[in-house]
C-alpha positions in Angstrom: -45.0 23.6 -29.9 -45.3 19.8 -29.4 -44.7 18.6 -26.0 -44.0 15.4 -26.2 -39.8 16.1 -27.5 -39.4 18.3 -24.9 -40.7 15.8 -22.2 -38.8 12.7 -23.2 -35.5 14.6 -23.4 -36.3 16.2 -20.3 -36.6 12.3 -19.1 -34.0 11.4 -20.3 -31.4 13.8 -19.2 -32.9 13.8 -15.9 -32.5 9.9 -16.2 -28.7 9.9 -17.0 -28.3 12.5 -14.2 -29.4 9.9 -12.0 -27.5 7.2 -13.1 -24.1 9.5 -12.9 -25.0 10.2 -9.6 -25.8 6.0 -8.5 -22.0 5.6 -10.6 -20.5 8.9 -8.1 -21.4 6.6 -5.0 -20.8 3.5 -6.1 -17.2 5.0 -7.3 -17.2 6.1 -3.7 -17.8 3.1 -2.1 -14.6 1.3 -4.2 -12.2 3.7 -3.0 -12.2 5.7 -6.9 -12.3 9.2 -5.0 -10.2 11.4 -7.8 -13.5 10.5 -10.2 -16.4 11.0 -7.6 -16.0 14.7 -7.6 -16.0 14.9 -11.6 -18.8 12.3 -11.9 -20.9 14.1 -9.3 -20.4 17.4 -11.5 -21.5 15.8 -14.3 -24.3 14.1 -12.4 -25.5 17.8 -11.3 -25.1 19.8 -15.0 -27.4 17.2 -16.0 -30.1 17.9 -14.0 -29.7 21.4 -14.3 -30.2 21.0 -18.0 -33.3 18.9 -17.7 -34.0 22.1 -15.3 -33.7 24.4 -18.4 -35.0 22.3 -21.0 -38.3 22.7 -19.2 -38.4 26.0 -18.5 -37.6 26.3 -22.1 -40.7 24.1 -22.6 -42.9 26.5 -20.4 -41.6 29.9 -21.7 -42.3 28.6 -25.3 -45.8 26.8 -24.4 -46.3 30.7 -22.6 -45.2 32.8 -25.9 -47.4 30.8 -28.5 -50.6 30.8 -26.2 -50.6 34.5 -26.2 
């Protein structure tokens, strides 16, 4: 399997998670408390998704190398 799509996909999803985390911090600073939890949850979901993409990439690579 090609490594580039998985790497770029994982990096893009992690970057989205980072952007959402910064947004959550800004929302908390501006006083938009009702939205902080949902944005922070979306950020965590993006990090978990990026990690799952990496796990899938590694497992697919091992399966094809045997």
